[in-house]
ROTILUM-93331 format. One line per 4 residues: number of its first residue (from 1); for each residue x, y, z of C-alpha. Coordinates in nm, 2 decimals, always signed. Example, Ala and Ser with C-alpha at 12.3 -4.5 7.8 and 13.67 -1.06 7.14 Angstrom:
<sites>
1 = +1.23,-0.45,+0.78 | +1.37,-0.11,+0.71 .
</sites>
This chain:
<sites>
1 = -4.62,+2.38,+1.67 | -4.64,+2.14,+1.96 | -5.01,+2.12,+1.89 | -4.93,+1.92,+1.58 .
5 = -4.73,+1.65,+1.77 | -4.94,+1.36,+1.88 | -4.78,+1.34,+2.23 | -5.01,+1.23,+2.51 .
9 = -5.07,+1.47,+2.80 | -4.80,+1.49,+3.06 | -4.88,+1.31,+3.38 | -4.80,+1.50,+3.69 .
13 = -4.45,+1.44,+3.82 | -4.33,+1.27,+3.50 | -4.04,+1.43,+3.31 | -4.14,+1.37,+2.95 .
17 = -3.94,+1.45,+2.64 | -4.17,+1.75,+2.57 | -4.14,+1.88,+2.93 | -3.77,+1.84,+2.93 .
21 = -3.73,+2.03,+2.60 | -3.98,+2.29,+2.70 | -3.79,+2.37,+3.02 | -3.45,+2.40,+2.83 .
25 = -3.34,+2.69,+2.60 | -3.66,+2.88,+2.68 | -3.88,+2.63,+2.50 | -3.69,+2.65,+2.17 .
29 = -3.61,+2.28,+2.20 | -3.98,+2.19,+2.14 | -3.98,+2.39,+1.82 | -3.66,+2.22,+1.70 .
33 = -3.80,+1.88,+1.79 | -4.12,+1.94,+1.59 | -3.92,+2.06,+1.29 | -3.68,+1.76,+1.31 .
37 = -3.97,+1.51,+1.34 | -4.15,+1.67,+1.05 | -3.83,+1.68,+0.83 | -3.75,+1.32,+0.91 .
41 = -4.12,+1.20,+0.88 | -4.13,+1.08,+1.23 | -4.45,+1.26,+1.34 | -4.67,+1.02,+1.53 .
45 = -4.93,+0.83,+1.32 | -5.28,+0.98,+1.35 | -5.53,+0.76,+1.53 | -5.74,+0.69,+1.22 .
49 = -5.44,+0.55,+1.03 | -5.37,+0.18,+1.07 | -5.04,+0.11,+1.24 | -4.79,-0.15,+1.12 .
53 = -4.79,-0.42,+1.38 | -4.43,-0.52,+1.31 | -4.16,-0.42,+1.56 | -3.81,-0.36,+1.44 .
57 = -3.47,-0.40,+1.59 | -3.13,-0.56,+1.52 | -3.12,-0.80,+1.81 | -3.00,-1.14,+1.71 .
61 = -3.29,-1.37,+1.62 | -3.27,-1.75,+1.59 | -3.34,-1.88,+1.25 | -3.65,-2.10,+1.22 .
65 = -3.45,-2.39,+1.06 | -3.10,-2.52,+1.11 | -2.85,-2.28,+0.97 | -2.51,-2.34,+0.82 .
69 = -2.42,-1.97,+0.77 | -2.42,-1.69,+1.01 | -2.25,-1.41,+0.80 | -2.19,-1.32,+0.44 .
73 = -1.93,-1.12,+0.25 | -2.03,-1.02,-0.11 | -1.76,-0.91,-0.34 | -1.98,-0.74,-0.60 .
77 = -1.81,-0.68,-0.94 | -2.01,-0.42,-1.12 | -2.00,-0.41,-1.49 | -2.00,-0.78,-1.59 .
81 = -1.68,-0.98,-1.56 | -1.61,-1.17,-1.88 | -1.68,-1.53,-1.78 | -1.55,-1.68,-2.10 .
85 = -1.21,-1.52,-2.03 | -1.20,-1.60,-1.66 | -1.40,-1.91,-1.55 | -1.57,-2.08,-1.84 .
89 = -1.33,-2.20,-2.11 | -1.48,-2.26,-2.46 | -1.25,-2.46,-2.69 | -1.51,-2.44,-2.97 .
93 = -1.51,-2.06,-2.94 | -1.13,-2.06,-2.96 | -1.14,-2.29,-3.26 | -1.38,-2.08,-3.45 .
97 = -1.25,-1.74,-3.35 | -1.30,-1.49,-3.63 | -1.59,-1.68,-3.79 | -1.95,-1.54,-3.79 .
101 = -2.17,-1.66,-3.50 | -2.48,-1.82,-3.64 | -2.70,-1.77,-3.33 | -2.93,-1.48,-3.24 .
105 = -2.77,-1.21,-3.03 | -2.92,-0.91,-2.85 | -2.67,-0.62,-2.86 | -2.66,-0.33,-2.63 .
109 = -2.46,-0.12,-2.87 | -2.57,-0.20,-3.22 | -2.35,+0.07,-3.38 | -2.04,-0.12,-3.25 .
113 = -2.19,-0.47,-3.30 | -2.02,-0.76,-3.47 | -2.10,-1.13,-3.51 | -1.74,-1.22,-3.53 .
117 = -1.66,-1.48,-3.27 | -1.38,-1.38,-3.04 | -1.18,-1.66,-2.87 | -1.03,-1.58,-2.53 .
121 = -0.67,-1.45,-2.56 | -0.58,-1.62,-2.23 | -0.50,-1.98,-2.15 | -0.69,-2.19,-1.91 .
125 = -0.53,-2.46,-1.69 | -0.67,-2.71,-1.44 | -0.60,-2.64,-1.07 | -0.65,-2.80,-0.73 .
129 = -0.75,-3.16,-0.66 | -1.08,-3.09,-0.83 | -0.91,-2.99,-1.15 | -1.12,-2.67,-1.20 .
133 = -1.00,-2.48,-1.51 | -0.91,-2.12,-1.44 | -0.78,-1.84,-1.67 | -0.41,-1.74,-1.63 .
137 = -0.55,-1.40,-1.53 | -0.65,-1.54,-1.19 | -0.35,-1.72,-1.04 | -0.46,-1.65,-0.68 .
141 = -0.82,-1.77,-0.74 | -0.66,-2.08,-0.89 | -0.52,-2.16,-0.54 | -0.86,-2.17,-0.37 .
145 = -1.06,-2.37,-0.62 | -1.09,-2.67,-0.38 | -1.29,-2.44,-0.15 | -1.51,-2.29,-0.41 .
149 = -1.82,-2.36,-0.62 | -1.81,-2.20,-0.96 | -2.16,-2.14,-1.09 | -2.13,-2.12,-1.47 .
153 = -2.50,-2.09,-1.54 | -2.61,-1.76,-1.38 | -2.85,-1.56,-1.59 | -3.08,-1.26,-1.56 .
157 = -3.20,-1.26,-1.93 | -3.15,-0.88,-1.92 | -2.85,-0.71,-2.08 | -2.87,-0.37,-1.91 .
161 = -2.66,-0.30,-1.60 | -2.91,-0.14,-1.37 | -3.20,-0.39,-1.41 | -2.96,-0.68,-1.37 .
165 = -2.80,-0.53,-1.07 | -3.14,-0.48,-0.91 | -3.23,-0.84,-1.00 | -2.91,-0.98,-0.85 .
169 = -2.92,-0.75,-0.54 | -3.29,-0.71,-0.46 | -3.48,-1.00,-0.63 | -3.66,-0.80,-0.89 .
173 = -3.54,-0.61,-1.20 | -3.70,-0.28,-1.08 | -3.57,-0.02,-0.84 | -3.70,+0.06,-0.50 .
177 = -3.67,-0.27,-0.31 | -3.46,-0.37,-0.02 | -3.11,-0.51,-0.09 | -3.01,-0.86,+0.01 .
181 = -2.83,-0.73,+0.32 | -3.15,-0.56,+0.43 | -3.34,-0.88,+0.41 | -3.08,-1.08,+0.60 .
185 = -3.06,-0.83,+0.88 | -3.44,-0.80,+0.89 | -3.48,-1.17,+0.92 | -3.19,-1.25,+1.16 .
189 = -3.07,-0.92,+1.32 | -2.71,-0.90,+1.42 | -2.48,-1.09,+1.65 | -2.32,-0.76,+1.74 .
193 = -2.51,-0.48,+1.91 | -2.21,-0.24,+1.89 | -2.16,-0.26,+1.51 | -2.39,-0.21,+1.22 .
197 = -2.55,-0.54,+1.10 | -2.51,-0.44,+0.73 | -2.19,-0.27,+0.62 | -2.09,-0.14,+0.28 .
201 = -1.73,-0.08,+0.19 | -1.71,+0.16,-0.10 | -1.43,+0.22,-0.35 | -1.21,+0.54,-0.33 .
205 = -1.28,+0.59,-0.70 | -1.64,+0.66,-0.62 | -1.97,+0.48,-0.58 | -2.07,+0.20,-0.81 .
209 = -2.32,+0.26,-1.09 | -2.66,+0.33,-0.95 | -2.50,+0.47,-0.64 | -2.66,+0.44,-0.30 .
213 = -2.96,+0.23,-0.43 | -2.72,-0.07,-0.42 | -2.76,-0.08,-0.04 | -3.10,+0.07,+0.00 .
217 = -3.35,-0.05,+0.26 | -3.63,+0.00,+0.00 | -3.97,-0.01,+0.17 | -3.82,-0.13,+0.50 .
221 = -3.74,+0.11,+0.79 | -3.40,+0.28,+0.76 | -3.26,+0.06,+1.03 | -3.20,-0.20,+0.76 .
225 = -3.01,+0.02,+0.52 | -2.64,-0.05,+0.46 | -2.40,+0.15,+0.67 | -2.13,+0.30,+0.45 .
229 = -1.77,+0.27,+0.57 | -1.56,+0.52,+0.38 | -1.26,+0.41,+0.17 | -1.02,+0.65,+0.35 .
233 = -0.96,+0.75,+0.71 | -1.16,+0.84,+0.90 | -1.37,+0.55,+0.77 | -1.67,+0.66,+0.97 .
237 = -1.71,+1.04,+1.03 | -1.79,+1.19,+1.37 | -1.72,+0.88,+1.58 | -1.55,+1.09,+1.85 .
241 = -1.75,+1.32,+2.07 | -1.63,+1.67,+2.15 | -1.36,+1.68,+2.41 | -1.58,+1.85,+2.67 .
245 = -1.85,+1.57,+2.64 | -1.63,+1.27,+2.66 | -1.63,+1.02,+2.95 | -1.88,+1.02,+3.23 .
249 = -2.08,+1.32,+3.11 | -2.15,+1.16,+2.78 | -2.25,+0.83,+2.94 | -2.49,+1.01,+3.17 .
253 = -2.64,+1.21,+2.88 | -2.68,+0.90,+2.67 | -2.84,+0.70,+2.95 | -3.09,+0.99,+3.02 .
257 = -3.17,+1.02,+2.65 | -3.23,+0.65,+2.62 | -3.47,+0.67,+2.91 | -3.67,+0.95,+2.75 .
261 = -3.67,+0.77,+2.42 | -3.81,+0.45,+2.57 | -4.08,+0.63,+2.76 | -4.18,+0.82,+2.45 .
265 = -4.18,+0.50,+2.24 | -4.39,+0.32,+2.51 | -4.66,+0.59,+2.46 | -4.65,+0.55,+2.08 .
269 = -4.62,+0.18,+2.00 | -4.60,+0.07,+1.64 | -4.41,+0.37,+1.51 | -4.17,+0.18,+1.29 .
273 = -3.97,+0.48,+1.17 | -3.94,+0.61,+1.53 | -3.82,+0.27,+1.66 | -3.57,+0.25,+1.38 .
277 = -3.43,+0.60,+1.44 | -3.40,+0.54,+1.81 | -3.21,+0.22,+1.75 | -2.98,+0.39,+1.50 .
281 = -2.90,+0.67,+1.75 | -2.82,+0.41,+2.02 | -2.61,+0.21,+1.78 | -2.41,+0.52,+1.68 .
285 = -2.32,+0.58,+2.05 | -2.20,+0.22,+2.09 | -2.00,+0.23,+1.77 | -1.77,+0.50,+1.91 .
289 = -1.55,+0.24,+2.06 | -1.64,-0.08,+1.87 | -1.61,+0.05,+1.52 | -1.28,+0.22,+1.57 .
293 = -1.13,-0.11,+1.70 | -1.29,-0.32,+1.42 | -1.16,-0.09,+1.14 | -0.81,-0.06,+1.28 .
297 = -0.59,-0.31,+1.10 | -0.26,-0.19,+1.26 | -0.26,-0.49,+1.49 | -0.27,-0.75,+1.21 .
301 = +0.04,-0.95,+1.14 | +0.27,-0.86,+0.86 | +0.21,-1.21,+0.71 | -0.17,-1.14,+0.71 .
305 = -0.12,-0.80,+0.54 | +0.11,-0.95,+0.28 | -0.15,-1.23,+0.22 | -0.41,-0.96,+0.12 .
309 = -0.16,-0.77,-0.09 | -0.12,-0.47,+0.13 | +0.25,-0.46,+0.03 | +0.17,-0.40,-0.34 .
313 = +0.03,-0.08,-0.50 | -0.22,-0.27,-0.72 | -0.38,-0.47,-0.44 | -0.33,-0.25,-0.13 .
317 = -0.67,-0.07,-0.14 | -0.89,-0.36,-0.22 | -0.69,-0.59,+0.00 | -0.74,-0.35,+0.29 .
321 = -1.12,-0.36,+0.24 | -1.12,-0.74,+0.22 | -0.92,-0.76,+0.55 | -1.17,-0.52,+0.71 .
325 = -1.46,-0.73,+0.59 | -1.30,-1.03,+0.77 | -1.26,-0.83,+1.09 | -1.62,-0.72,+1.07 .
329 = -1.78,-1.06,+1.04 | -1.53,-1.19,+1.30 | -1.70,-0.94,+1.54 | -2.06,-1.03,+1.46 .
333 = -2.15,-0.82,+1.16 | -2.41,-1.01,+0.95 | -2.36,-0.88,+0.60 | -2.07,-0.70,+0.44 .
337 = -2.06,-0.59,+0.08 | -1.76,-0.46,-0.12 | -1.82,-0.25,-0.43 | -1.58,-0.13,-0.71 .
341 = -1.61,+0.22,-0.85 | -1.84,+0.27,-1.15 | -1.83,-0.05,-1.35 | -1.47,-0.14,-1.41 .
345 = -1.56,-0.48,-1.56 | -1.76,-0.32,-1.84 | -1.50,-0.40,-2.10 | -1.65,-0.28,-2.42 .
349 = -1.31,-0.21,-2.56 | -0.95,-0.29,-2.50 | -1.04,-0.60,-2.30 | -0.69,-0.74,-2.33 .
353 = -0.56,-0.46,-2.11 | -0.86,-0.36,-1.91 | -0.96,-0.70,-1.79 | -0.61,-0.77,-1.68 .
357 = -0.62,-0.45,-1.47 | -0.94,-0.55,-1.30 | -0.79,-0.89,-1.21 | -0.47,-0.74,-1.07 .
361 = -0.68,-0.52,-0.84 | -0.91,-0.80,-0.70 | -0.77,-1.14,-0.75 | -0.52,-1.17,-0.47 .
365 = -0.74,-1.00,-0.20 | -1.04,-1.21,-0.29 | -0.85,-1.53,-0.27 | -0.68,-1.41,+0.05 .
369 = -1.02,-1.35,+0.21 | -1.12,-1.71,+0.16 | -0.78,-1.84,+0.28 | -0.79,-1.62,+0.59 .
373 = -1.14,-1.71,+0.69 | -1.06,-2.08,+0.65 | -0.74,-2.05,+0.86 | -0.94,-1.88,+1.14 .
377 = -1.22,-2.14,+1.14 | -1.47,-1.89,+1.00 | -1.52,-2.02,+0.65 | -1.76,-2.29,+0.76 .
381 = -2.01,-2.03,+0.88 | -1.93,-1.73,+0.65 | -2.04,-1.72,+0.28 | -1.81,-1.54,+0.04 .
385 = -1.97,-1.44,-0.29 | -1.78,-1.31,-0.60 | -1.96,-1.20,-0.91 | -2.13,-0.93,-1.11 .
389 = -2.47,-0.88,-1.27 | -2.40,-0.99,-1.63 | -2.13,-1.15,-1.84 | -1.99,-1.07,-2.18 .
393 = -2.08,-1.19,-2.54 | -1.87,-1.44,-2.73 | -1.84,-1.20,-3.02 | -1.63,-0.89,-3.05 .
397 = -1.72,-0.53,-3.04 | -1.53,-0.44,-3.36 | -1.31,-0.15,-3.28 | -1.07,-0.23,-3.57 .
401 = -0.73,-0.31,-3.43 | -0.72,-0.63,-3.22 | -0.59,-0.45,-2.91 | -0.90,-0.23,-2.91 .
405 = -1.15,-0.52,-2.93 | -1.40,-0.57,-2.64 | -1.72,-0.75,-2.56 | -2.08,-0.63,-2.52 .
409 = -2.32,-0.72,-2.24 | -2.46,-1.07,-2.19 | -2.73,-1.14,-1.94 | -2.81,-1.48,-2.08 .
413 = -2.53,-1.66,-1.92 | -2.24,-1.57,-1.68 | -2.04,-1.70,-1.39 | -2.03,-1.63,-1.02 .
417 = -1.84,-1.82,-0.74 | -1.93,-1.89,-0.38 | -1.74,-2.04,-0.09 | -1.81,-2.13,+0.27 .
421 = -2.12,-2.13,+0.48 | -2.24,-2.47,+0.36 | -2.15,-2.44,-0.01 | -1.95,-2.73,-0.15 .
425 = -1.59,-2.68,-0.25 | -1.41,-2.80,-0.56 | -1.70,-2.81,-0.80 | -1.84,-2.64,-1.10 .
429 = -2.21,-2.62,-1.16 | -2.42,-2.56,-1.47 | -2.30,-2.49,-1.82 | -2.34,-2.23,-2.09 .
433 = -2.35,-2.33,-2.46 | -2.04,-2.41,-2.66 | -1.97,-2.04,-2.71 | -2.05,-1.92,-2.36 .
437 = -2.36,-1.73,-2.47 | -2.65,-1.88,-2.29 | -2.70,-2.09,-1.97 | -2.82,-2.43,-2.10 .
441 = -2.76,-2.68,-1.82 | -2.89,-2.62,-1.47 | -2.95,-2.25,-1.51 | -2.95,-2.05,-1.19 .
445 = -3.16,-1.73,-1.17 | -3.11,-1.45,-0.91 | -3.42,-1.58,-0.73 | -3.26,-1.93,-0.72 .
449 = -2.95,-1.78,-0.58 | -3.14,-1.59,-0.31 | -3.35,-1.89,-0.21 | -3.03,-2.09,-0.17 .
453 = -2.86,-1.82,+0.04 | -3.16,-1.78,+0.27 | -3.17,-2.16,+0.31 | -2.81,-2.17,+0.43 .
457 = -2.91,-1.90,+0.69 | -3.19,-2.12,+0.81 | -3.46,-1.91,+0.64 | -3.73,-2.01,+0.39 .
461 = -3.76,-1.77,+0.10 | -4.14,-1.83,+0.09 | -4.18,-1.76,+0.46 | -3.95,-1.46,+0.51 .
465 = -4.19,-1.18,+0.46 | -4.22,-0.81,+0.51 | -4.58,-0.67,+0.53 | -4.62,-0.35,+0.34 .
469 = -4.96,-0.18,+0.32 | -5.12,-0.51,+0.41 | -4.93,-0.71,+0.14 | -4.67,-0.97,+0.19 .
473 = -4.33,-0.89,+0.03 | -4.05,-1.14,-0.03 | -3.69,-1.13,-0.14 | -3.77,-1.38,-0.42 .
477 = -4.08,-1.18,-0.52 | -4.31,-1.48,-0.51 | -4.16,-1.61,-0.83 | -4.10,-1.98,-0.90 .
481 = -3.75,-2.06,-0.78 | -3.56,-2.33,-0.61 | -3.29,-2.40,-0.35 | -3.00,-2.53,-0.56 .
485 = -2.92,-2.82,-0.33 | -2.66,-2.98,-0.56 | -2.41,-2.71,-0.47 | -2.46,-2.75,-0.09 .
489 = -2.26,-2.98,+0.14 | -2.45,-3.26,+0.30 | -2.77,-3.17,+0.12 .
</sites>
């Protein structure tokens, strides 16, 4: 089996990986190595196959342009939060509630469709010095509006969940591409060499819709995939080595293995997957100490825990994850993304009760994250994003009784909010029409959103490229887009 491995011949007196494994366990190690390399597709590239000239690691890289942001936390709300019930009040919709909508509508569920306008059951009031109107469902968000830009004109022009999620998260409405966190860590690396650059905090209720593809590295090496931190203890499995390997022995073994890895890599330059796997193994070793400390919130003050809602059943779990997100960026992690289970915001029915439940879970922790980052001087350099992939329609899904009414999908116009990292505070941007159906003033596409984020990190969306099979790939997919400078400070 060794004959199929493209190792160079052993030089006399040099202890190579092959010689080391061959001399141990009566040569069985070489068989195991070959099998592992084959299973993980790490066999050396044959000489007649062009090698990728790119070299990959997570060492911190300077941005080519002045940067305002150094880290980002995305609070991704799968399912499509109802913007017209939370952030985008529509007096005309309320006035004409119950009448037929005269515009064209694309329904996702025609069998339950109705053209009856459905005014929001909740009141909006102005808050902060900026006077931003906010639904009564979001009392904690109302307290941070002066630090937030509310973008009311997001659109994907796609009603389906998965295509819109891919568009918002990867820059194209098709699967298989790297997520936003992968692009940022590919472009900038990480400030921490002891923690993952891209961390995913999942919900105890399960993965979001579309599962692990939400944090996929796509066509990039696996080094740039999101690292999942579990929702329950132990949050990362197998961090502790066996008792008989702890201490000096483990340090010596790791140092020796690192030496062998580097020597092997030097003889096989350009093996992107091999470079990524070696870096992942080395990071795993360093994480044994750093990750445990970062994920341990026991040292946080009681005031901080209460701020995030850890003293209340409704907010304890999501609040804990928001607090961990702050601890991670505080320690140099580049990108953290929090997901909810399934698509809890997909309120096709009983929106009066279901939407309120979603808000009780996420409102206080989300606002606390912004407040906490600001109090620690981290908000200026940390972007916080809140939003989903679609919004909801201004008409009802007619389930008969009023308490059963819901709203269908709407990719033509919805709301997200952003804070920190160079975004202006205390403003709303863009508008939907008088019923909240379509983005009509200053529309913002996912590609516009991505171009703006990269700009704040000192990156140009047209220049940040990954070369795959000789072709240049971009987060914004080469499509026309813009940096939305009106929502940036000092732009």
